[in-house]
SEFI-503228 format. One record per residue (C-alpha): residue in three letters; y, z, x. Coordinates in steps of 0.2 Angstrom, whole numbers, m for minus. Layout:
BEGIN
ala;Y;Z;X
...
This chain:
BEGIN
glu;m20;m60;110
lys;m25;m44;99
ala;m18;m36;88
pro;m8;m21;91
ala;m18;m6;89
ala;m12;6;75
ser;1;19;80
asp;0;36;74
thr;18;37;68
pro;18;28;49
ser;31;15;48
val;38;2;36
ala;34;m12;48
glu;14;m7;49
gly;15;m3;31
glu;21;m22;26
gln;6;m30;37
ile;m6;m19;26
tyr;m3;m23;9
lys;4;m42;15
arg;m16;m39;20
tyr;m22;m28;7
cys;m12;m29;m10
ile;m4;m45;m12
leu;m16;m52;m21
cys;m16;m40;m37
his;0;m32;m32
gly;11;m48;m28
ser;23;m50;m15
asp;36;m46;m25
gly;25;m29;m31
lys;26;m38;m52
leu;12;m50;m50
gly;1;m37;m60
val;m14;m47;m58
asn;m31;m35;m65
gly;m20;m21;m71
ala;m9;m17;m55
lys;5;m7;m58
asp;24;m17;m58
ile;26;m8;m40
thr;46;m9;m43
val;47;2;m58
ser;36;14;m52
lys;39;34;m52
leu;28;39;m42
thr;33;49;m25
leu;28;44;m6
glu;14;56;m12
glu;6;51;m26
arg;8;35;m20
glu;m1;39;m6
met;m16;49;m16
gln;m15;35;m26
ile;m19;21;m12
lys;m31;34;m5
lys;m41;37;m20
gly;m38;21;m30
lys;m35;19;m51
asn;m43;9;m63
ala;m48;m8;m55
met;m39;m4;m40
thr;m50;0;m23
pro;m49;17;m15
phe;m44;15;3
glu;m52;29;10
gly;m61;26;23
ile;m55;9;25
leu;m38;13;29
ser;m34;27;42
glu;m19;40;35
thr;m7;36;45
gln;m10;19;39
met;m11;26;21
lys;7;30;21
ser;14;18;32
ala;8;5;16
ala;16;19;5
met;31;18;12
tyr;33;m1;11
ser;31;2;m8
met;45;12;m10
thr;54;m4;m3
leu;48;m14;m17
lys;64;m12;m28
Protein backbone atom coordinates (compact mmCIF):
# COMPACT_ATOMS: atom_id res chain seq x y z
CA GLU A 1 0.00 0.00 0.00
CA LYS A 2 1.42 3.34 -1.05
CA ALA A 3 1.60 6.32 1.26
CA PRO A 4 -0.71 9.16 0.24
CA ALA A 5 1.00 11.69 -2.01
CA ALA A 6 1.88 15.01 -0.44
CA SER A 7 -0.81 17.47 -1.33
CA ASP A 8 -0.43 21.07 -2.43
CA THR A 9 -2.80 22.21 0.30
CA PRO A 10 -1.35 22.46 3.81
CA SER A 11 -3.38 20.68 6.48
CA VAL A 12 -3.18 20.02 10.21
CA ALA A 13 -3.63 16.29 9.50
CA GLU A 14 -0.60 16.23 7.20
CA GLY A 15 1.28 18.36 9.74
CA GLU A 16 0.60 15.82 12.46
CA GLN A 17 2.13 13.04 10.35
CA ILE A 18 5.20 15.18 9.64
CA TYR A 19 5.49 16.14 13.31
CA LYS A 20 5.33 12.48 14.37
CA ARG A 21 8.07 11.62 11.87
CA TYR A 22 10.50 14.51 12.31
CA CYS A 23 9.72 16.57 15.41
CA ILE A 24 8.56 14.20 18.14
CA LEU A 25 12.07 13.00 19.01
CA CYS A 26 13.05 16.37 20.52
CA HIS A 27 9.72 18.13 21.08
CA GLY A 28 7.74 15.08 22.31
CA SER A 29 4.18 14.08 21.50
CA ASP A 30 2.79 16.99 23.53
CA GLY A 31 5.39 19.58 22.43
CA LYS A 32 6.94 19.82 25.92
CA LEU A 33 9.77 17.25 25.88
CA GLY A 34 12.67 19.68 25.48
CA VAL A 35 15.40 17.28 24.32
CA ASN A 36 18.53 18.90 22.78
CA GLY A 37 17.36 22.36 23.85
CA ALA A 38 14.01 22.06 22.03
CA LYS A 39 11.59 24.74 23.14
CA ASP A 40 8.19 23.98 24.70
CA ILE A 41 5.91 24.47 21.72
CA THR A 42 2.83 24.75 23.95
CA VAL A 43 3.96 28.10 25.35
CA SER A 44 5.52 29.46 22.15
CA LYS A 45 4.41 32.95 21.15
CA LEU A 46 5.67 32.50 17.57
CA THR A 47 3.19 33.26 14.80
CA LEU A 48 2.41 30.70 12.11
CA GLU A 49 4.80 32.51 9.73
CA GLU A 50 7.58 32.59 12.34
CA ARG A 51 7.11 28.88 13.00
CA GLU A 52 7.30 28.13 9.28
CA MET A 53 10.57 30.08 9.04
CA GLN A 54 12.04 28.27 12.05
CA ILE A 55 11.10 24.88 10.58
CA LYS A 56 12.64 25.97 7.27
CA LYS A 57 15.86 27.49 8.64
CA GLY A 58 16.28 25.60 11.92
CA LYS A 59 17.62 27.10 15.14
CA ASN A 60 20.53 26.07 17.36
CA ALA A 61 20.47 22.23 17.35
CA MET A 62 17.23 22.11 15.31
CA THR A 63 17.57 20.76 11.79
CA PRO A 64 16.72 23.17 8.98
CA PHE A 65 14.07 21.31 6.99
CA GLU A 66 14.51 23.35 3.80
CA GLY A 67 15.31 20.77 1.12
CA ILE A 68 13.95 17.91 3.28
CA LEU A 69 10.29 18.97 3.39
CA SER A 70 8.27 20.83 0.77
CA GLU A 71 6.92 24.33 1.46
CA THR A 72 3.47 22.77 1.90
CA GLN A 73 4.80 20.18 4.37
CA MET A 74 6.61 22.86 6.41
CA LYS A 75 3.43 24.96 6.53
CA SER A 76 1.42 21.88 7.57
CA ALA A 77 3.88 21.13 10.38
CA ALA A 78 3.68 24.76 11.54
CA MET A 79 -0.15 24.58 11.45
CA TYR A 80 -0.09 21.39 13.54
CA SER A 81 2.32 22.99 16.04
CA MET A 82 -0.27 25.75 16.61
CA THR A 83 -2.69 23.08 17.95
CA LEU A 84 -0.28 22.04 20.73
CA LYS A 85 -1.46 24.10 23.69
